[in-house]
C-alpha positions in Angstrom: 10.1 -7.0 -23.6 10.8 -10.6 -23.8 11.8 -11.0 -20.2 8.5 -9.0 -19.3 6.3 -11.2 -21.4 7.6 -14.3 -20.1 6.9 -13.0 -16.5 3.5 -12.2 -17.3 2.9 -15.7 -18.5 4.1 -16.7 -14.9 2.6 -13.9 -12.8 -0.9 -13.7 -14.3 -2.0 -17.4 -13.5 -0.2 -17.2 -10.2 -2.2 -14.0 -9.2 -5.6 -15.7 -10.2 -4.7 -18.9 -8.1 -3.8 -17.0 -5.3 -6.6 -14.8 -5.5 -9.1 -17.6 -5.5 -7.3 -19.4 -2.7 -7.3 -16.2 -0.5 -11.1 -15.7 -1.4 -12.1 -19.0 -0.5 -10.4 -18.7 3.0 -12.5 -15.4 3.7 -15.7 -17.5 3.6 -14.0 -19.6 6.6 -12.2 -16.8 8.6 -13.4 -13.2 8.8 -10.3 -11.5 10.3 -8.2 -11.8 6.9 -5.1 -13.7 8.6 -5.0 -16.2 5.9 -5.8 -13.8 3.2 -2.7 -11.8 4.3 -0.7 -14.8 4.5 -1.6 -15.6 0.7 -0.9 -12.2 0.0 2.7 -12.3 1.2 3.1 -15.8 -0.3 2.1 -13.9 -3.8 4.3 -11.2 -3.5 7.4 -13.5 -2.4 7.1 -15.6 -5.3 6.2 -12.7 -7.7 9.5 -10.9 -6.6 11.5 -13.8 -6.9 10.3 -14.8 -10.3 11.0 -11.2 -11.5 14.6 -11.4 -9.8 13.7 -8.5 -7.5 15.5 -8.0 -4.2 14.0 -6.2 -1.4 16.3 -4.2 1.1 14.5 -2.7 4.2 15.9 -0.1 6.6 13.9 1.2 9.7 11.6 -1.4 10.3 12.7 -1.3 13.9 10.5 1.9 14.2 7.4 0.4 13.4 5.4 -0.3 16.7 4.0 -3.9 17.0 1.6 -3.2 19.8 -0.8 -0.8 18.1 -2.4 0.1 14.8 -0.6 2.3 12.1 -1.4 4.1 9.0 1.6 3.4 6.5 2.0 6.2 4.0 4.5 6.3 1.1 5.6 7.1 -2.1 4.3 5.0 -5.5 7.1 4.5 -8.0 6.0 1.3 -9.8 4.2 -1.9 -10.2 6.2 -3.8 -7.8 5.5 -1.3 -4.9 2.8 -3.3 -3.4 4.6 -6.8 -3.5 7.7 -4.9 -1.9 5.5 -3.6 1.1 3.9 -7.1 1.6 7.4 -8.4 2.3 8.7 -5.4 4.1 5.6 -4.5 6.6 6.1 -6.8 9.8 2.6 -6.4 10.9 -0.8 -7.6 9.2 -2.4 -4.6 7.7 -5.3 -3.4 4.9 -5.2 -1.3 2.1 -7.1 1.6 1.6 -7.6 1.8 -2.2 -9.4 3.7 -5.1 -12.8 2.3 -5.8 -12.1 1.4 -9.4 -9.9 -1.6 -8.2 -13.0 -3.2 -6.5 -14.7 -3.3 -10.0 -12.2 -5.7 -11.3 -13.8 -9.2 -11.3 -12.9 -11.9 -8.7 -10.1 -9.6 -7.5 -12.2 -6.8 -6.4 -14.5 -9.3 -4.5 -11.4 -10.7 -2.9 -10.1 -7.3 -1.7 -13.6 -6.4 -0.3 -14.0 -9.7 1.5 -10.5 -9.2 3.2 -11.4 -5.9 4.6 -9.8 -3.3 2.2 -11.4 -0.4 2.0 -12.6 1.4 -1.2 -12.5 5.2 -1.7 -14.7 7.1 -4.3 -12.5 10.0 -4.9 -15.0 11.5 -7.2 -17.9 11.8 -4.6 -17.1 13.7 -1.6 -20.0 12.5 0.5 -19.2 8.9 -0.2 -15.5 9.4 0.2 -16.3 10.6 3.7 -18.3 7.6 4.6 -15.4 5.4 3.3 -13.0 7.5 5.6 -15.3 7.2 8.7 -15.5 3.5 8.3 -11.6 3.2 7.9 -11.2 5.4 11.0 -13.4 3.0 12.9 -11.5 0.1 11.6 -8.1 1.5 12.5 -9.2 2.8 16.0 -10.3 -0.8 16.5 -6.9 -2.3 15.7 -6.5 -2.4 11.9 -3.4 -1.2 10.3 -3.7 0.4 6.8 -1.2 1.2 4.1 -2.1 4.1 1.6 -0.2 5.7 -1.3 -1.0 9.5 -0.5 -0.4 10.5 -4.2 -3.2 8.3 -5.3 -1.2 7.0 -8.4 2.3 6.0 -9.4 4.7 8.8 -10.4 6.2 8.7 -13.8 9.7 10.3 -13.1 10.3 9.3 -9.3 9.3 13.0 -8.1 6.6 13.2 -5.4 3.1 13.9 -7.0 0.7 16.2 -4.9 -0.9 14.3 -2.1 -4.5 13.5 -1.8 -6.1 14.8 1.3 -8.0 11.6 2.3 -5.3 9.8 4.0 -4.8 12.7 6.2 -8.4 13.1 7.1 -8.6 9.4 8.0 -5.2 9.7 10.1 -6.9 12.7 11.9 -10.0 10.7 12.7 -8.2 7.8 13.8 -5.6 9.3 16.0 -3.1 6.7 15.4 0.7 7.3 14.4 1.6 7.6 10.6 4.8 5.7 9.6 5.9 7.5 6.4 7.9 4.9 3.9 10.2 5.7 1.1 10.5 3.7 -2.0 13.5 3.5 -4.1 14.4 1.5 -7.1 11.1 0.1 -8.3 10.6 2.5 -10.9 14.0 1.3 -12.8 12.7 -2.2 -12.7 9.4 -1.7 -14.1 8.5 1.7 -14.8 4.7 3.0 -14.8 4.6 3.8 -18.4 6.7 0.5 -19.7 4.3 -2.1 -19.2 6.6 -4.7 -20.9 9.8 -3.8 -19.8 11.5 -5.5 -16.8 15.0 -5.8 -15.5 16.0 -7.6 -12.3 17.1 -5.1 -9.4 16.8 -4.1 -5.9 13.9 -2.2 -4.2 15.0 -0.3 -1.1 12.1 0.6 1.4 13.1 3.1 4.4 10.5 3.3 7.1 11.0 6.6 9.0 10.1 7.6 12.5 6.3 7.8 13.4 4.4 10.8 13.1 2.0 11.5 15.8 -1.8 12.4 15.1 -4.8 13.7 16.8 -8.3 15.0 16.1 -8.4 18.2 14.1 -9.5 20.3 11.3 -8.1 21.3 8.0 -5.2 23.0 9.6 -4.0 19.9 11.5 -4.5 17.7 8.4 -2.4 19.9 6.1 0.3 19.8 9.0 0.3 16.2 8.9 0.4 16.1 5.0 3.6 18.6 5.2 5.5 16.3 7.9 4.8 13.0 5.8 5.9 14.7 2.6 9.3 16.0 4.2 9.7 12.6 5.8 9.0 10.5 2.5 11.2 13.0 0.5 14.2 12.8 3.2 14.2 9.1 2.3 14.4 9.6 -1.5 17.3 11.8 -1.0 19.5 9.5 1.0 
């Protein structure tokens, strides 16, 4: 509890500072390059301060010359920071709309090109996915947690279909990833619990997509789930 409290005393002001700096740069450049650099610096220092090391496997499977949709499991509060340090290309996030309502933080996400999804309104959700598909087809890579939230026990939760609708519309490869270890460092249900440790991220072979209906989307969902699960078992 003491370790977590001391960490928060550093991490919250650090996050606020990085958010302000990143937001200011969005007024200068619209492509989000510096925003992403600041996010990588934020995550690097955040992990270092917590005593967290990230080990990566399979990064060589990630194509560097085309947009990608990254999909993986969500174990804990350090997953996002670990992914910023692990994914070798610039990417945006597809995230639930509620995060974009957080003062300043939400504004900076929107300015960086991150895409909100309204999961409670089918029509608005489809509009968001159409927008995301156009961005991805135009060259923007996106990261998604298809479970939609963090798992409390490490087991995969049911997947939301939105990411697979997006993948089908965009027609670009999906790179599944498996995160192991972050739940032990800071469990989702224990906010003031923190122990140093190692987060392992394994990128799995690309899964090809194509335009298609519900059957294709369900097939993609099954393939991605099996790929992520295989990385959790190894």
